[in-house]
Structures are given as C-alpha cells and as structure tokens.
N, C-alpha and C positions, 0 to 999 in steps of 0.2 A: 077283342077276343080274348077269353081267359087262357091262363097258362096251360091247363090240360088240353083245350082245344088246339092251342098252337103246337103242342107236343105231338098230338095225334096227327096233325097235318104234316109235321116234319116226317113222320114214319109212315107215309101213305102214297107210295109209287103207284102209278096208274097200271091197270091190267097186270097186277103182280103175278097171278097164277099163269097167265099166258107167257109172261116174261120168263118165269122159272121153267115152264115146259120147253120153250124154245132153247134155253140154255142147257137144259138136260139133253136135248136131241143133239145140239152142237157138241156137247161133250161125249157123244156116242152112247148115251144112256137112254133107257126106255122111259119116257115120262109117264107112261100108264102104270107101271109097276117099278118104281124106283125102290131101292133099299134105303134104310135110315142112313147108312154110311154114304150113299150117293148124295143124299141131300145135305150132309154136314157142311159142305163148302158154302152153302147159302143160308142155312137155318140156324147157324151158330153165330149170331150177330154180336160178338164181343171179342176183345183181344185174345188171340190164341186159338179161337174157334174150338173145335172138338177136343184138342189136346188139352186146352184150359178147362173144359167141362169135365173131362175125365179126372184131371188132377184135383179139381175143386170137389167133385163128388167123393173122391177117396178120403177127403179131409172131414166129411160130414158123418162118417159112421152110420150110414143108412142101411138097414136090413130089408129083406124081401117082405112083401105084403103091407108096407107102410103106404099111408095116404099123404101125399106131399102137395104143397101149394107152391106153384111157380108164379111169382110176381113179376109182371111184365114179361109175359112168356113169348112175345114176339111170334115168329114163325113155328115155334114149338119144338125146336131141335133138342134143347136140354131135357125137356119133358120126355120126349121119345127115348133119349139116352138113358135116363133114369129108369124108364119103364123096361127097357131091353136089358140093360146091364145089371140092374138091381131087383127087377121084378116088383117095382113099386107101382102103385096107382097114382097118377098125377092129375091135378086140376090146374089149368093155367088161367090167368086173367091178364087182360091187356087192354089199353086204351083204344088201340087202333082197330076198328071193326073189321078192315080188310085183312089184317094179320090174323085175327081170330078165325075168319072164314077160311083162309088159306091154310092155316095151321091144322084145322079140323079135316079139311080135304086131304092134306098130305098124310095125316095119321091114318085115315081110311086107306090110302093107297099102300101104305107099308104095313097094314094089317094090325095096327095098334088102336084102332077106334074104341076097343072095349077097355083100354087101359088108361088112355089119356083123353081128357076133354078140355075144352077151352071156352072161356066166357069173356064177353066184352064188358069192361067196367073199370072202375078206378081203384088203385091201390090204397087210396085214402078213404074209401068207402066200401070196404070188402062185403060182398053180399053172402056172407056165410055165418053159420051159427057159431056160438062160443065153443071152443075146444073141439073143433071139426077136424083138425089135421095133426098127424104125427110129426111133421117137420115142414119147413118152408125155406125157400131160397129165392135169391134174385141175382141176375147177372147183368151188370151195366145198366141199372135202373135208377139208382139213387141220384145220379147226375141230373135227372129230370124232375126230381121232386124237392121242393123247397122245405116243406114242412115234415122233416124227417122224424120228429118227435111223434107226430100224429101217425105217420106211417108205422113206426116200431110199436106203438100202443096198439094199433089195429091188428098188427100180426101177432102180437102177444095174445090178444083177445081170441083168435081163431086157433091158436096152438094148444094142444094138450100139455098139461104140466110135464116138464122134462123134455118137451120138443125141441129139436135143434133148429136154429135159424142161421143159415149161411148167406154171407154177402160177398159178391165179387164185383167191386165197383171201381171206377177210376176215382182217385182221390187226390187232394191237393197236398204238396209237400213244401212248397215255398210261395212267397208273394210274387206277384208278376202277372201281366196280362196274358190270358189264353187267346190264341189267335183263332178267329172264327171264319168259316164254318168248320165244325168238327162232326164226327159221326152222330153224336148225340144231340147236337143243336146247331141251328143255322146262325144264331145271334145270342148274345149274352142273357137275354130276357128269359131263356128257357134252360139255362145251364146253372146248376146248383152243386158245384163240386165242393166237397168239405174235406177237412183233413181226417185222417184216422183217429186222432184224438177226440174230435167232435163225434164221430160215429160211436166210439167207445162210451163217451159220456152219455149220449142220448139212449144207447142201448141199455145201460145200467139204470138209468132213470125209469125207462119203460118196463123194467123188471126182467132183464136178461143178465145171465152171467156169461162173461167172456171166456172162452175156452182156449182159443188159439188165434193168431194173426200171422199173415205172411205177405211181405212185400214182394210183388211180382214184377218189378221194374226190369230187372235183367232178363227174365223170361220174355217180356214184352219186346224189349229191344232186339233180342235174338230172333224173335218171331217176325218182326218187321224187316230185319236185315235179309232173312231168308226169303221172305216175300218179295222184296225188291230184287234179290239175285234171280229169282225164278222169273220175274217179269222182264228183266233186262235180257234173259236168255231166250224166253219163249213168248213174250208178250203177256198181256193179262189173260187169264183163263176165261172160258166162256161162262162157267159157273162160279159165282163167288158173291161175297157180301157187297161188293161194288154194285150189284144189280139193286140193292135196297137203298143206295145212297144218290142214285141219279148221276147227272152230268158232272156234278161237283164232287164226286167221289175222290179223285186224285187230290184235290185241295183239302177235303176233310181229313184224309188220311195223313197228308203231309203236315197239316197244323197239329194233329195229334202227336205225331213223331217228334215234331219241334218242341211240343210241350214236354214230352218224355226226356228228350235230350237236353233240355234246359233245366231239368230237375223240378219243374213246376208241378207235374202230375205223375202218377203211376197207378197201375192196377193193384189192388190190395184184396186179400181174402180175410174175412173175419168170420169166425165160427163162434156162435153163442148158443145158450140154452135157456129156455123159458124156466124161471124159478116158480 
C-alpha cells in the first residue's frame, strides 16, 4: 500500500457522521442544526483546536471576499472558521473521502454550504488551475507528506502573486525517536516531521518569501495541561477529537505530549508569501 493510501486509512474512523451525531446529542446539542462553535471540539483536529485556528488566522492578514485553499481540510472546521470570521470563500481538499463527505454535510448543517466546499484529492496533485486562490493554509498536514518540495511547488502554482501561505505543523527540534502511535501516524512509515529550517529552505526554493515564524511549544504544553486537568476532574468529554483517533486516542496523545516534553517536537507557525 502506498503512503497516501496508508495516511487515508489512518484518518478513516467508521460511521464517522453517526459517531459525531451521537456525541453532539450526548453533549446536549442538537445534531440536526449545530453551530460552527458546537462542532469546534471535534472538527479542529490539531493542537490547540479552535483557539489555535483563531490565533493562526490572525497572523495571515486575510481580508473578506478572498478565496482560500485549505490543504488537508479534514472535517472542515478551519474552513468554516475562515468563512464565518473573515467572510472568505474556502475550498478544502483532503485525502480521506469520508472526511470530505462529512465536512460537506456539516457545512450544510451550519448554513455555510455556499461559502465552503470540499474535494477529495491529494495535496501533491492539486486539481486546480494556476493562480486560482488568494491564499492557502494547512494545519497539521506536513507531518504526513514526505515530498514537501513538490507540495510547496504545487501550492505556489495555484496561488496568485502575493498570495499568503500559512503553515501550522508539528516540527522537529532535536534528534531522538518519536514514540508511536501519534495523532498523525500509527507508525513511522507515514510520519515525516521536519525542522523549521527545512521548511524555510524548501519554501524559499519553491518561490515563497518568509514573513514570520512562531514557535507554539509553550501554547501546546499549556493546552495539554488544561486538557488533562479537565479530564481528571470530569472525565473525557463526549465530543472531542478523540472520536477521530479511535481506541488508541489516549496513547496517541500521550506519545505526542512525550515528544513535546522531551523537546523533540513542537507546533510551529510559518507565514510566507508567493513571490
């Protein structure tokens, strides 16, 4: 099985929409007409959740009416956030067909079907014309893509000149073995964590100017400490990203926290611009 097929299988829980509906009901929410805020606990599948998305979006300088590309759009939470908070039109692309289907269904439920659309496909073979988008972003996606040079070249191709490209990925800061499974991979063969320096080098080679960078290690550690404190007090919430990670969710999260605390990895934002 090739790498992309393995990655898609990793992110393919069974009966996903039904699982989310049951969790919404258990949380006392209406599964038929949830709000985008109701869904944020499950559809923001990256360190820091909605708070991280809001912080990241503020760094991009995106204005209303822009057409954005969400690479690795998952269940579509960030796309819906950009549409609601910034008045953007967003197209998402993701390898996992069930994520794409459920993302579109959730967008319709929250009344955003006219602003956000989702397509199944590969970030390494973007099915769009040249200079189609005003901006692009990805949140916790690069860890699953080995050929980041091809990834960045393709993104530059579909961006208009001056278009912003934002990255929020887990990156490597020191040598040492990452313990698996982690949220983005069950085994090392589908994990391609690179250093911020490598990201910067490949972005520049692809034709991007680096505008700013931010290490989010402290933010991540605080986020997980708060999450553990809440779980210790009240148990795991009915609605959360653990629904996307299956029975191994506790071990995946524990291994990621271990990597953070050992200084091996940390989430990093990089904002660049197509030259």
